[in-house]
C-alpha positions as CSV (number, residue, x, y, z in Angstrom):
1,M,1.3,5.9,-27.0
2,L,-2.2,7.3,-25.4
3,H,-2.2,8.1,-21.8
4,W,-4.3,5.4,-19.4
5,L,-6.1,8.5,-17.9
6,N,-7.5,9.1,-22.0
7,R,-8.4,5.6,-21.9
8,A,-10.4,5.6,-18.7
9,E,-13.6,6.0,-18.9
10,L,-14.0,8.1,-15.7
11,P,-17.3,10.1,-14.4
12,Q,-16.0,13.7,-14.5
13,H,-16.2,14.4,-10.9
14,I,-13.8,11.8,-10.7
15,S,-11.3,12.9,-13.0
16,S,-10.6,15.9,-11.1
17,F,-8.8,13.7,-8.3
18,F,-6.0,12.5,-10.9
19,R,-5.6,16.4,-11.2
20,D,-3.8,16.2,-7.5
21,A,0.4,15.3,-7.8
22,R,0.0,13.1,-4.9
23,T,-3.0,11.6,-6.3
24,Y,-1.8,10.5,-9.4
25,E,1.2,9.2,-8.3
26,A,-0.1,6.6,-5.7
27,A,-2.3,5.7,-8.7
28,H,0.6,5.4,-10.3
29,F,2.8,3.2,-8.3
30,I,0.0,1.0,-7.9
31,Q,-0.2,0.4,-11.3
32,K,3.3,-0.4,-11.9
33,L,3.7,-2.9,-8.9
34,I,0.3,-4.7,-9.9
35,G,0.7,-5.1,-13.4
36,K,-1.0,-7.3,-15.6
37,C,-2.3,-8.7,-12.8
38,S,-6.5,-9.7,-13.4
39,P,-8.6,-10.2,-11.0
40,V,-7.3,-7.5,-8.3
41,L,-9.5,-6.9,-5.0
42,C,-9.0,-3.6,-3.6
43,V,-9.9,-3.0,-0.2
44,G,-10.8,0.7,1.1
45,D,-10.8,2.2,-2.2
46,E,-13.2,5.0,-1.2
47,W,-13.7,6.7,-4.5
48,G,-12.0,4.8,-7.0
49,R,-8.4,6.0,-7.2
50,E,-7.4,2.3,-7.6
51,Y,-10.4,0.6,-9.2
52,Y,-10.2,3.6,-12.4
53,A,-6.1,3.6,-12.6
54,L,-6.0,-0.7,-12.6
55,T,-9.3,-1.1,-14.7
56,A,-7.9,1.7,-17.2
57,Q,-5.0,-0.8,-18.3
58,G,-7.1,-3.9,-17.9
59,S,-7.7,-4.8,-14.8
60,V,-10.8,-6.6,-13.7
61,V,-11.2,-5.4,-10.4
62,F,-13.4,-6.2,-7.2
63,N,-13.5,-3.8,-4.6
64,L,-14.3,-4.1,-0.8
65,D,-15.4,-1.7,1.5
66,I,-16.4,-1.1,5.3
67,A,-18.4,1.7,4.0
68,W,-21.5,2.2,1.0
69,Q,-19.9,4.5,-1.8
70,P,-22.5,4.3,-4.4
71,H,-19.7,5.5,-7.3
72,L,-17.9,2.6,-7.3
73,P,-18.8,-0.5,-9.1
74,R,-18.1,-4.4,-8.4
75,L,-18.5,-3.1,-4.5
76,T,-19.3,-5.3,-1.4
77,I,-19.8,-4.2,2.0
78,G,-17.6,-5.9,4.4
79,D,-14.5,-5.8,7.1
80,V,-11.3,-7.4,5.9
81,A,-10.4,-7.4,9.6
82,H,-13.2,-10.1,9.2
83,D,-14.2,-13.1,6.9
84,I,-13.3,-11.5,3.6
85,P,-16.5,-13.1,1.3
86,F,-15.4,-14.2,-0.8
87,G,-13.6,-17.8,-2.1
88,D,-9.6,-19.3,-1.0
89,S,-7.6,-18.5,-3.8
90,T,-10.2,-15.9,-5.9
91,F,-7.6,-13.2,-6.7
92,D,-4.7,-12.6,-8.9
93,A,-3.7,-9.7,-6.4
94,V,-4.9,-8.3,-3.3
95,I,-4.6,-4.0,-2.5
96,L,-4.9,-3.0,1.1
97,A,-3.0,1.0,0.2
98,E,-3.6,3.5,3.1
99,V,-5.6,0.9,4.9
100,L,-3.3,-0.9,7.6
101,E,-3.0,2.0,9.4
102,H,-6.3,2.4,10.4
103,L,-7.0,-1.4,11.6
104,F,-6.8,-3.0,15.3
105,D,-6.7,-6.3,13.5
106,D,-4.2,-5.8,11.5
107,A,-2.1,-9.5,11.4
108,R,-5.7,-11.2,11.0
109,S,-6.4,-8.3,7.8
110,L,-3.4,-10.1,6.7
111,R,-4.5,-13.7,6.5
112,E,-7.2,-12.7,5.1
113,A,-5.8,-11.5,2.5
114,R,-3.6,-14.2,2.4
115,R,-6.3,-16.7,1.9
116,V,-8.7,-15.1,-0.5
117,L,-4.9,-14.5,-3.0
118,K,-3.6,-17.7,-5.2
119,D,-0.7,-19.3,-4.1
120,D,1.2,-17.1,-6.6
121,G,-0.8,-14.2,-6.1
122,L,0.5,-10.6,-5.2
123,L,-0.2,-8.8,-2.2
124,V,0.1,-4.6,-2.8
125,V,0.2,-2.4,0.6
126,S,1.1,1.1,1.2
127,V,1.0,2.8,4.7
128,P,2.8,6.0,5.8
129,F,5.6,6.3,8.1
130,F,5.5,7.3,11.4
131,N,2.0,9.1,11.2
132,D,-0.6,9.1,14.2
133,V,-2.2,12.3,13.3
134,P,-5.6,11.6,12.7
135,E,-7.7,10.0,14.8
136,Y,-8.5,7.1,12.8
137,H,-4.5,6.3,12.2
138,V,-4.6,3.5,15.3
139,R,-1.4,1.5,14.1
140,L,2.3,3.9,13.6
141,H,5.0,1.6,11.1
142,S,8.5,2.1,9.8
143,A,9.7,-0.2,7.0
144,K,11.0,-2.5,9.8
145,T,7.8,-2.4,11.5
146,V,5.6,-3.6,8.5
147,R,7.9,-6.2,7.3
148,R,7.4,-8.0,10.9
149,L,3.9,-7.6,10.4
150,L,3.7,-8.9,6.9
151,E,5.9,-11.9,7.8
152,H,3.8,-12.9,10.9
153,A,0.8,-13.1,8.4
154,G,3.2,-14.9,5.9
155,F,4.4,-12.5,3.2
156,Q,8.0,-11.9,2.2
157,I,8.0,-8.7,0.6
158,T,9.6,-8.6,-3.3
159,R,9.8,-5.2,-3.7
160,L,9.6,-1.6,-1.7
161,V,9.1,1.6,-3.0
162,F,9.8,4.8,-0.7
163,R,7.5,7.5,-1.3
164,G,7.6,11.7,-0.4
165,G,10.0,12.9,-3.0
166,L,8.5,15.5,-5.2
167,I,5.3,15.7,-4.1
168,S,6.5,16.8,-0.8
169,F,7.0,20.4,-3.0
170,P,3.9,20.8,-4.4
171,R,3.8,24.8,-4.6
172,I,6.6,23.8,-7.7
173,V,4.7,20.8,-8.7
174,G,1.6,23.8,-8.9
175,L,3.8,26.1,-10.8
176,A,5.1,23.6,-13.3
177,C,1.4,22.1,-14.0
178,R,0.4,25.4,-14.9
179,V,3.5,26.6,-17.5
180,F,3.4,22.9,-19.1
181,D,0.8,20.6,-20.1
182,R,-0.4,19.1,-16.5
183,Q,-0.9,15.4,-17.6
184,T,3.1,15.5,-19.1
185,V,4.0,16.8,-15.9
186,L,2.3,14.6,-13.4
187,N,3.7,11.5,-15.4
188,Q,7.4,12.7,-15.4
189,I,6.5,13.6,-11.4
190,A,5.9,10.1,-10.7
191,E,8.4,9.0,-12.5
192,W,11.5,10.7,-10.8
193,D,9.6,9.6,-7.3
194,W,9.3,6.4,-7.9
195,R,13.5,6.0,-9.5
196,W,14.3,7.7,-6.2
197,G,11.3,6.0,-3.8
198,A,13.9,2.3,-5.1
199,R,17.0,4.3,-3.0
200,N,14.8,6.1,-0.1
201,N,16.9,8.9,-0.4
202,W,17.5,10.9,3.3
203,W,15.2,13.8,2.1
204,M,12.2,11.4,1.3
205,R,12.2,11.2,5.4
206,R,11.6,14.8,6.0
207,S,8.7,14.4,4.0
208,Q,5.0,14.7,5.3
209,Y,4.1,11.8,2.9
210,Y,7.0,9.8,3.7
211,G,6.3,5.6,3.4
212,C,6.0,3.1,1.2
213,Y,4.6,1.3,-1.3
214,L,5.6,-2.6,-1.4
215,A,4.5,-6.0,-3.4
216,A,4.9,-8.7,-1.3
217,K,4.3,-12.8,-1.9
218,K,2.7,-15.7,-0.2
219,S,5.9,-17.2,2.2
220,E,6.1,-19.1,5.3
221,T,4.5,-17.8,8.8
222,K,7.4,-16.2,10.6
223,D,7.2,-17.5,14.0
224,F,7.5,-14.2,16.3
225,R,6.4,-15.6,19.7
226,A,9.4,-18.3,19.2
227,L,11.5,-15.1,18.4
228,N,10.2,-13.5,22.0
229,R,10.5,-16.6,24.0
230,D,14.0,-17.0,22.8
231,Q,15.1,-13.8,23.6
232,F,13.8,-13.5,26.8
233,S,13.7,-16.7,28.3
234,A,15.0,-17.2,31.6
235,A,18.6,-18.5,30.3
236,A,18.8,-15.2,28.1
237,T,17.8,-13.0,30.4
238,L,20.1,-14.6,33.3
239,S,22.9,-14.0,31.1
240,R,22.4,-10.7,29.9
241,L,22.5,-10.1,33.4
242,Q,25.4,-11.3,34.5
243,P,27.8,-9.3,35.7
244,P,31.1,-7.4,33.7
245,R,34.3,-9.7,34.3
246,G,37.1,-8.2,35.4
């Protein structure tokens, strides 16, 4: 079977990006999560990783970005945290890959994504975990906090795959790519990491690339205000302050 990279119509300066193991793996994971969904809205795709990977497997992809990207087709300039300039129930899938950690208005952004998704649509998200090093990372996530955020916005996670596997060892990956066919090596590494990521191996948590990819469907919104009211009501507080008996 012809590999998707060979089928993709890639500008020369774009194809070089996919030679990087981390970039290739991200595209591979998102392809798997998206499947045959079309049309797709991709938010913040920058140079076009998701656009070119998904177009190669047959999806029609539209892009939304806060900044102009002259090399990115079907691009609409806009802010996902405000009104997305598309109608309700337009897309089969919406992608926010490495976007949520950049947003102060992350819950509102997810509600906007929910609005433009069809009722049976798919949300695909990726986030790093515990990474506040870049100045533009304004939210810190773990597997639990990203789940709670999605539930607050009206989503339920249907699949979660952790990242940080073999791509944590770039020297070994680089050596393998020099010895063997690079495309074959990158594809095999991505497949291994996908399988291991479903298990969240302990050593992945030690990787600088630790994080997750997830897919979610529309669901009922979880009322975290009510949860806090129940937890911190006067009666609940007083019951916790009662001295121990005996």
